[in-house]
C-alpha positions in Angstrom: -0.9 -20.8 6.0 -3.6 -18.4 4.8 -4.2 -18.1 1.1 -3.7 -14.7 -0.5 -6.4 -13.6 -3.0 -4.2 -13.9 -6.0 -4.6 -15.6 -9.4 -1.6 -16.3 -11.7 -2.1 -18.0 -15.1 -1.1 -17.8 -18.7 -3.5 -14.9 -19.3 -1.9 -12.7 -16.5 -2.1 -12.0 -12.8 -4.7 -10.7 -10.4 -4.3 -9.6 -6.9 -6.5 -8.0 -4.2 -4.6 -5.7 -1.9 -5.0 -3.1 0.9 -2.7 -0.2 1.6 -2.5 2.4 4.5 -1.9 6.1 4.3 -0.6 7.4 7.6 -0.2 11.1 8.1 1.7 12.8 10.9 2.9 16.4 11.3 2.2 17.3 7.6 4.1 14.3 6.3 2.9 11.0 4.8 4.5 7.6 5.5 6.0 5.8 2.5 8.2 2.8 2.2 10.8 1.1 0.0 10.7 -2.7 0.0 14.0 -4.6 -0.3 16.2 -2.9 -2.9 13.4 -1.4 -5.0 14.0 2.0 -6.6 10.5 3.3 -5.9 8.3 4.2 -3.0 4.8 2.8 -2.1 2.5 2.6 0.8 2.6 -0.2 3.4 0.1 -2.9 2.7 -0.4 -6.3 1.2 -2.6 -9.0 0.0 -6.1 -9.7 1.4 -6.4 -13.4 2.4 -9.2 -15.6 1.4 -12.2 -15.2 3.8 -10.7 -12.0 5.3 -12.5 -8.7 5.4 -10.8 -5.6 4.0 -10.8 -3.9 7.4 -9.2 -6.9 9.1 -6.6 -7.2 6.2 -5.5 -3.5 6.6 -5.1 -3.9 10.4 -3.2 -7.2 10.0 -0.9 -5.9 7.2 -0.1 -2.7 9.0 0.9 -4.5 12.2 3.0 -7.0 10.2 4.7 -4.3 8.1 4.9 -1.3 10.5 5.3 -3.3 13.7 2.5 -1.5 15.6 -1.2 -1.2 15.8 -3.2 1.3 13.7 -6.7 2.7 13.8 -8.8 2.8 10.6 -10.0 6.4 10.1 -11.8 5.5 6.8 -11.4 3.9 3.4 -10.6 6.7 1.0 -10.4 5.1 -2.5 -10.2 1.9 -4.4 -7.9 1.8 -7.3 -8.4 -0.8 -10.0 -5.1 -0.8 -11.9 -4.4 -2.6 -15.2 -0.7 -2.6 -16.1 2.1 -4.5 -17.7 5.2 -5.6 -15.8 8.0 -7.7 -17.3 5.8 -8.2 -20.4 3.0 -9.8 -18.3 -0.5 -8.4 -17.8 -1.6 -7.5 -14.2 -5.0 -6.6 -12.8 -4.8 -5.2 -9.2 -7.5 -4.0 -7.0 -6.3 -2.1 -4.0 -8.4 -0.5 -1.2 -6.5 2.5 0.3 -7.3 3.4 3.9 -6.6 6.6 5.9 -5.1 5.3 9.1 -3.7 6.7 12.3 -1.6 5.4 15.2 -0.4 6.7 18.6 2.5 4.3 18.2 4.1 5.6 15.0 7.7 6.7 15.4 8.5 10.3 14.7 11.6 9.6 12.7 12.3 7.3 9.7 12.9 3.6 10.6 13.7 0.2 9.1 12.7 -3.3 10.0 12.8 -6.8 8.5 9.4 -8.4 8.0 8.9 -12.1 7.7 6.2 -12.4 5.0 5.1 -16.0 4.6 8.6 -17.3 5.2 10.4 -14.6 3.1 12.4 -11.8 4.7 11.6 -8.3 3.4 13.6 -5.2 4.3 11.2 -2.3 4.9 12.5 1.3 4.9 9.9 3.7 6.2 10.3 7.4 5.5 8.1 10.4 6.3 7.7 12.5 3.2 6.1 15.8 2.6 3.7 16.1 -0.4 6.5 18.0 -2.2 8.9 15.1 -1.6 6.3 12.6 -2.9 5.8 14.6 -6.1 9.5 14.3 -6.8 10.1 10.6 -6.2 9.2 7.5 -8.2 6.0 6.1 -6.6 4.0 3.0 -7.5 1.3 3.1 -8.6 2.1 6.6 -9.9 -1.5 7.8 -10.1 -1.7 7.6 -6.3 0.6 10.6 -6.0 -2.1 12.9 -7.5 -4.8 11.3 -5.3 -2.9 12.3 -2.1 -3.9 15.9 -2.8 -7.5 14.8 -2.6 -7.7 12.9 0.7 -10.6 15.1 1.9 -12.8 14.0 -1.0 -15.5 11.4 -0.5 -14.8 7.7 -1.1 -14.5 6.7 -4.7 -13.4 4.0 -7.1 -10.8 4.9 -9.7 -9.9 2.7 -12.7 -6.5 3.1 -14.3 -5.2 1.4 -17.4 -1.6 1.8 -18.6 -1.4 3.0 -22.2 
């Protein structure tokens, strides 16, 4: 089994991730994993020795159930936050992606992720919908309004 780029120790947690932003008919694809009460973008951990481009294609096929085309990387978010009183440091590369295979309607599937079943609920949301829902990480909501800007790196620290 491939090793995710992730470190967990008594000082906190680190993970390297990729996420895909898929647009269709003025809507953006978001998902809810298992019984979470927030939305996010499909994606996952980069594996040791894997390129970011390969990771986004692999993760999208695993989570969405179909192939995607990389349009371009749009931003990297370096996110420092606290969850359950533990410190987290996450670096996530967000890609603008497209696919001729994307369903037109919302859908669900169960992903087998390293032996663990994850229920994925995919929903097409308008930018107004996204502005109204809980989304993780929250700062990405404002970045969705800037998808036409050049690639950039954003650092965010929880207060």
